[in-house]
N, CA, C and O atoms as a Tripos MOL2 file, in Angstrom:
@<TRIPOS>MOLECULE
protein
  148   147    37     0     0
PROTEIN
NO_CHARGES

@<TRIPOS>ATOM
      1 N         130.5750   90.7760   74.9700 N.3       1 MET1
      2 CA        129.3050   90.3840   74.3610 C.3       1 MET1
      3 C         129.5570   89.5760   73.0800 C.2       1 MET1
      4 O         128.8510   88.6080   72.7980 O.2       1 MET1
      5 N         130.5540   89.9820   72.3250 N.am      2 GLN2
      6 CA        130.8660   89.2730   71.0860 C.3       2 GLN2
      7 C         131.3110   87.8410   71.3790 C.2       2 GLN2
      8 O         130.9180   86.9010   70.6870 O.2       2 GLN2
      9 N         132.1420   87.6910   72.4200 N.am      3 GLY3
     10 CA        132.6080   86.3510   72.7830 C.3       3 GLY3
     11 C         131.4540   85.4730   73.2190 C.2       3 GLY3
     12 O         131.4340   84.2770   72.9250 O.2       3 GLY3
     13 N         130.4870   86.0590   73.9220 N.am      4 TYR4
     14 CA        129.3240   85.2970   74.3780 C.3       4 TYR4
     15 C         128.5090   84.7960   73.1840 C.2       4 TYR4
     16 O         128.0630   83.6490   73.1580 O.2       4 TYR4
     17 N         128.3240   85.6750   72.1970 N.am      5 LYS5
     18 CA        127.5640   85.2760   71.0080 C.3       5 LYS5
     19 C         128.3090   84.1740   70.2530 C.2       5 LYS5
     20 O         127.6900   83.2320   69.7590 O.2       5 LYS5
     21 N         129.6260   84.2910   70.1630 N.am      6 ASN6
     22 CA        130.4050   83.2770   69.4570 C.3       6 ASN6
     23 C         130.2840   81.9280   70.1530 C.2       6 ASN6
     24 O         130.1500   80.8990   69.4910 O.2       6 ASN6
     25 N         130.3310   81.9240   71.4940 N.am      7 SER7
     26 CA        130.2340   80.6690   72.2330 C.3       7 SER7
     27 C         128.8510   80.0590   72.0360 C.2       7 SER7
     28 O         128.7160   78.8410   71.9210 O.2       7 SER7
     29 N         127.8290   80.9040   71.9970 N.am      8 GLN8
     30 CA        126.4650   80.4030   71.7810 C.3       8 GLN8
     31 C         126.3330   79.7970   70.3810 C.2       8 GLN8
     32 O         125.6570   78.7850   70.2000 O.2       8 GLN8
     33 N         126.9760   80.4160   69.4040 N.am      9 LYS9
     34 CA        126.9110   79.9060   68.0320 C.3       9 LYS9
     35 C         127.5750   78.5320   67.9470 C.2       9 LYS9
     36 O         127.0800   77.6450   67.2520 O.2       9 LYS9
     37 N         128.6960   78.3530   68.6540 N.am     10 ILE10
     38 CA        129.3890   77.0660   68.6570 C.3      10 ILE10
     39 C         128.4840   75.9870   69.2460 C.2      10 ILE10
     40 O         128.4110   74.8730   68.7260 O.2      10 ILE10
     41 N         127.7930   76.3290   70.3370 N.am     11 VAL11
     42 CA        126.8940   75.3620   70.9720 C.3      11 VAL11
     43 C         125.7690   74.9970   70.0170 C.2      11 VAL11
     44 O         125.3990   73.8280   69.9020 O.2      11 VAL11
     45 N         125.2260   75.9960   69.3330 N.am     12 SER12
     46 CA        124.1250   75.7470   68.4010 C.3      12 SER12
     47 C         124.5900   74.8370   67.2660 C.2      12 SER12
     48 O         123.8720   73.9130   66.8820 O.2      12 SER12
     49 N         125.7850   75.0880   66.7260 N.am     13 ASN13
     50 CA        126.3070   74.2600   65.6420 C.3      13 ASN13
     51 C         126.5370   72.8300   66.1220 C.2      13 ASN13
     52 O         126.2900   71.8790   65.3800 O.2      13 ASN13
     53 N         127.0110   72.6740   67.3600 N.am     14 SER14
     54 CA        127.2590   71.3420   67.9040 C.3      14 SER14
     55 C         125.9520   70.5820   68.0520 C.2      14 SER14
     56 O         125.8650   69.4050   67.7030 O.2      14 SER14
     57 N         124.9310   71.2660   68.5760 N.am     15 GLU15
     58 CA        123.6270   70.6170   68.7470 C.3      15 GLU15
     59 C         123.0140   70.2890   67.3910 C.2      15 GLU15
     60 O         122.3870   69.2430   67.2240 O.2      15 GLU15
     61 N         123.1950   71.1870   66.4230 N.am     16 LEU16
     62 CA        122.6330   70.9700   65.0940 C.3      16 LEU16
     63 C         123.2850   69.7610   64.4310 C.2      16 LEU16
     64 O         122.5900   68.9280   63.8500 O.2      16 LEU16
     65 N         124.6080   69.6530   64.5110 N.am     17 SER17
     66 CA        125.3030   68.5240   63.9040 C.3      17 SER17
     67 C         124.8870   67.2170   64.5690 C.2      17 SER17
     68 O         124.7450   66.1900   63.9060 O.2      17 SER17
     69 N         124.6910   67.2650   65.9080 N.am     18 THR18
     70 CA        124.2630   66.0690   66.6290 C.3      18 THR18
     71 C         122.8730   65.6550   66.1770 C.2      18 THR18
     72 O         122.6030   64.4670   66.0040 O.2      18 THR18
     73 N         121.9910   66.6270   65.9840 N.am     19 PHE19
     74 CA        120.6290   66.3360   65.5400 C.3      19 PHE19
     75 C         120.6370   65.7590   64.1280 C.2      19 PHE19
     76 O         119.8910   64.8270   63.8290 O.2      19 PHE19
     77 N         121.4870   66.3170   63.2550 N.am     20 LEU20
     78 CA        121.5530   65.8220   61.8830 C.3      20 LEU20
     79 C         122.0530   64.3800   61.8560 C.2      20 LEU20
     80 O         121.5400   63.5650   61.0900 O.2      20 LEU20
     81 N         123.0470   64.0560   62.6840 N.am     21 LYS21
     82 CA        123.5460   62.6810   62.7530 C.3      21 LYS21
     83 C         122.4480   61.7520   63.2580 C.2      21 LYS21
     84 O         122.2750   60.6430   62.7530 O.2      21 LYS21
     85 N         121.7030   62.2240   64.2710 N.am     22 PHE22
     86 CA        120.6210   61.4320   64.8570 C.3      22 PHE22
     87 C         119.5260   61.1810   63.8290 C.2      22 PHE22
     88 O         119.0150   60.0660   63.7190 O.2      22 PHE22
     89 N         119.1650   62.2250   63.0720 N.am     23 TRP23
     90 CA        118.1050   62.1080   62.0690 C.3      23 TRP23
     91 C         118.5750   61.2590   60.8960 C.2      23 TRP23
     92 O         117.8080   60.4510   60.3730 O.2      23 TRP23
     93 N         119.8320   61.4330   60.4720 N.am     24 ASP24
     94 CA        120.3780   60.6810   59.3420 C.3      24 ASP24
     95 C         120.4040   59.1910   59.6580 C.2      24 ASP24
     96 O         120.2450   58.3570   58.7660 O.2      24 ASP24
     97 N         120.6040   58.8600   60.9310 N.am     25 ARG25
     98 CA        120.6930   57.4570   61.3320 C.3      25 ARG25
     99 C         119.3320   56.7700   61.1990 C.2      25 ARG25
    100 O         119.2590   55.5570   61.0040 O.2      25 ARG25
    101 N         118.2430   57.5640   61.3070 N.am     26 PHE26
    102 CA        116.8990   56.9900   61.2000 C.3      26 PHE26
    103 C         116.3620   57.0850   59.7730 C.2      26 PHE26
    104 O         115.7040   56.1640   59.2900 O.2      26 PHE26
    105 N         116.6450   58.2020   59.1000 N.am     27 SER27
    106 CA        116.1120   58.3950   57.7510 C.3      27 SER27
    107 C         116.8960   57.5650   56.7290 C.2      27 SER27
    108 O         116.3040   56.9720   55.8270 O.2      27 SER27
    109 N         118.2260   57.5220   56.8680 N.am     28 ASN28
    110 CA        119.0630   56.7600   55.9440 C.3      28 ASN28
    111 C         120.0880   55.9360   56.7200 C.2      28 ASN28
    112 O         121.2340   56.3620   56.8590 O.2      28 ASN28
    113 N         119.6990   54.7640   57.2290 N.am     29 PRO29
    114 CA        120.6270   53.9270   57.9940 C.3      29 PRO29
    115 C         121.8000   53.4770   57.1310 C.2      29 PRO29
    116 O         121.6230   53.0560   55.9880 O.2      29 PRO29
    117 N         123.0020   53.5740   57.6970 N.am     30 HIS30
    118 CA        124.1950   53.1870   56.9600 C.3      30 HIS30
    119 C         124.3040   51.6620   56.8870 C.2      30 HIS30
    120 O         123.8430   50.9740   57.7970 O.2      30 HIS30
    121 N         124.9040   51.1240   55.8260 N.am     31 PRO31
    122 CA        125.0440   49.6700   55.6720 C.3      31 PRO31
    123 C         125.6880   49.0210   56.8930 C.2      31 PRO31
    124 O         125.2600   47.9490   57.3220 O.2      31 PRO31
    125 N         126.7230   49.6670   57.4630 N.am     32 ILE32
    126 CA        127.4170   49.0980   58.6190 C.3      32 ILE32
    127 C         126.4610   48.9850   59.7990 C.2      32 ILE32
    128 O         126.4320   47.9610   60.4810 O.2      32 ILE32
    129 N         125.6790   50.0350   60.0420 N.am     33 LEU33
    130 CA        124.7390   50.0090   61.1620 C.3      33 LEU33
    131 C         123.6670   48.9550   60.9270 C.2      33 LEU33
    132 O         123.2330   48.2890   61.8660 O.2      33 LEU33
    133 N         123.2390   48.8010   59.6770 N.am     34 THR34
    134 CA        122.2020   47.8110   59.3590 C.3      34 THR34
    135 C         122.7360   46.4020   59.5820 C.2      34 THR34
    136 O         122.0250   45.5460   60.1090 O.2      34 THR34
    137 N         123.9800   46.1550   59.1850 N.am     35 ILE35
    138 CA        124.5750   44.8280   59.3480 C.3      35 ILE35
    139 C         124.7350   44.4980   60.8350 C.2      35 ILE35
    140 O         124.4570   43.3780   61.2610 O.2      35 ILE35
    141 N         125.1870   45.4880   61.6230 N.am     36 ARG36
    142 CA        125.3830   45.2460   63.0530 C.3      36 ARG36
    143 C         124.0640   44.9300   63.7470 C.2      36 ARG36
    144 O         124.0220   44.1030   64.6590 O.2      36 ARG36
    145 N         122.9950   45.5830   63.3210 N.am     37 SER37
    146 CA        121.6990   45.3760   63.9820 C.3      37 SER37
    147 C         120.9640   44.2050   63.3170 C.2      37 SER37
    148 O         119.8530   43.8640   63.7220 O.2      37 SER37
@<TRIPOS>BOND
     1     1     2 1
     2     2     3 1
     3     3     4 2
     4     3     5 am
     5     5     6 1
     6     6     7 1
     7     7     8 2
     8     7     9 am
     9     9    10 1
    10    10    11 1
    11    11    12 2
    12    11    13 am
    13    13    14 1
    14    14    15 1
    15    15    16 2
    16    15    17 am
    17    17    18 1
    18    18    19 1
    19    19    20 2
    20    19    21 am
    21    21    22 1
    22    22    23 1
    23    23    24 2
    24    23    25 am
    25    25    26 1
    26    26    27 1
    27    27    28 2
    28    27    29 am
    29    29    30 1
    30    30    31 1
    31    31    32 2
    32    31    33 am
    33    33    34 1
    34    34    35 1
    35    35    36 2
    36    35    37 am
    37    37    38 1
    38    38    39 1
    39    39    40 2
    40    39    41 am
    41    41    42 1
    42    42    43 1
    43    43    44 2
    44    43    45 am
    45    45    46 1
    46    46    47 1
    47    47    48 2
    48    47    49 am
    49    49    50 1
    50    50    51 1
    51    51    52 2
    52    51    53 am
    53    53    54 1
    54    54    55 1
    55    55    56 2
    56    55    57 am
    57    57    58 1
    58    58    59 1
    59    59    60 2
    60    59    61 am
    61    61    62 1
    62    62    63 1
    63    63    64 2
    64    63    65 am
    65    65    66 1
    66    66    67 1
    67    67    68 2
    68    67    69 am
    69    69    70 1
    70    70    71 1
    71    71    72 2
    72    71    73 am
    73    73    74 1
    74    74    75 1
    75    75    76 2
    76    75    77 am
    77    77    78 1
    78    78    79 1
    79    79    80 2
    80    79    81 am
    81    81    82 1
    82    82    83 1
    83    83    84 2
    84    83    85 am
    85    85    86 1
    86    86    87 1
    87    87    88 2
    88    87    89 am
    89    89    90 1
    90    90    91 1
    91    91    92 2
    92    91    93 am
    93    93    94 1
    94    94    95 1
    95    95    96 2
    96    95    97 am
    97    97    98 1
    98    98    99 1
    99    99   100 2
   100    99   101 am
   101   101   102 1
   102   102   103 1
   103   103   104 2
   104   103   105 am
   105   105   106 1
   106   106   107 1
   107   107   108 2
   108   107   109 am
   109   109   110 1
   110   110   111 1
   111   111   112 2
   112   111   113 am
   113   113   114 1
   114   114   115 1
   115   115   116 2
   116   115   117 am
   117   117   118 1
   118   118   119 1
   119   119   120 2
   120   119   121 am
   121   121   122 1
   122   122   123 1
   123   123   124 2
   124   123   125 am
   125   125   126 1
   126   126   127 1
   127   127   128 2
   128   127   129 am
   129   129   130 1
   130   130   131 1
   131   131   132 2
   132   131   133 am
   133   133   134 1
   134   134   135 1
   135   135   136 2
   136   135   137 am
   137   137   138 1
   138   138   139 1
   139   139   140 2
   140   139   141 am
   141   141   142 1
   142   142   143 1
   143   143   144 2
   144   143   145 am
   145   145   146 1
   146   146   147 1
   147   147   148 2
@<TRIPOS>SUBSTRUCTURE
     1 MET1         2 RESIDUE 1 A MET
     2 GLN2         6 RESIDUE 1 A GLN
     3 GLY3        10 RESIDUE 1 A GLY
     4 TYR4        14 RESIDUE 1 A TYR
     5 LYS5        18 RESIDUE 1 A LYS
     6 ASN6        22 RESIDUE 1 A ASN
     7 SER7        26 RESIDUE 1 A SER
     8 GLN8        30 RESIDUE 1 A GLN
     9 LYS9        34 RESIDUE 1 A LYS
    10 ILE10       38 RESIDUE 1 A ILE
    11 VAL11       42 RESIDUE 1 A VAL
    12 SER12       46 RESIDUE 1 A SER
    13 ASN13       50 RESIDUE 1 A ASN
    14 SER14       54 RESIDUE 1 A SER
    15 GLU15       58 RESIDUE 1 A GLU
    16 LEU16       62 RESIDUE 1 A LEU
    17 SER17       66 RESIDUE 1 A SER
    18 THR18       70 RESIDUE 1 A THR
    19 PHE19       74 RESIDUE 1 A PHE
    20 LEU20       78 RESIDUE 1 A LEU
    21 LYS21       82 RESIDUE 1 A LYS
    22 PHE22       86 RESIDUE 1 A PHE
    23 TRP23       90 RESIDUE 1 A TRP
    24 ASP24       94 RESIDUE 1 A ASP
    25 ARG25       98 RESIDUE 1 A ARG
    26 PHE26      102 RESIDUE 1 A PHE
    27 SER27      106 RESIDUE 1 A SER
    28 ASN28      110 RESIDUE 1 A ASN
    29 PRO29      114 RESIDUE 1 A PRO
    30 HIS30      118 RESIDUE 1 A HIS
    31 PRO31      122 RESIDUE 1 A PRO
    32 ILE32      126 RESIDUE 1 A ILE
    33 LEU33      130 RESIDUE 1 A LEU
    34 THR34      134 RESIDUE 1 A THR
    35 ILE35      138 RESIDUE 1 A ILE
    36 ARG36      142 RESIDUE 1 A ARG
    37 SER37      146 RESIDUE 1 A SER
């Protein structure tokens, strides 16, 4: 049961980091991304 909870936590952290990157790209576009687009 402990291993299952740990694996779920890893998935949640991965999804959270992906969401933060996605949101950061829209809220604060990086200079490199702005130049490319």
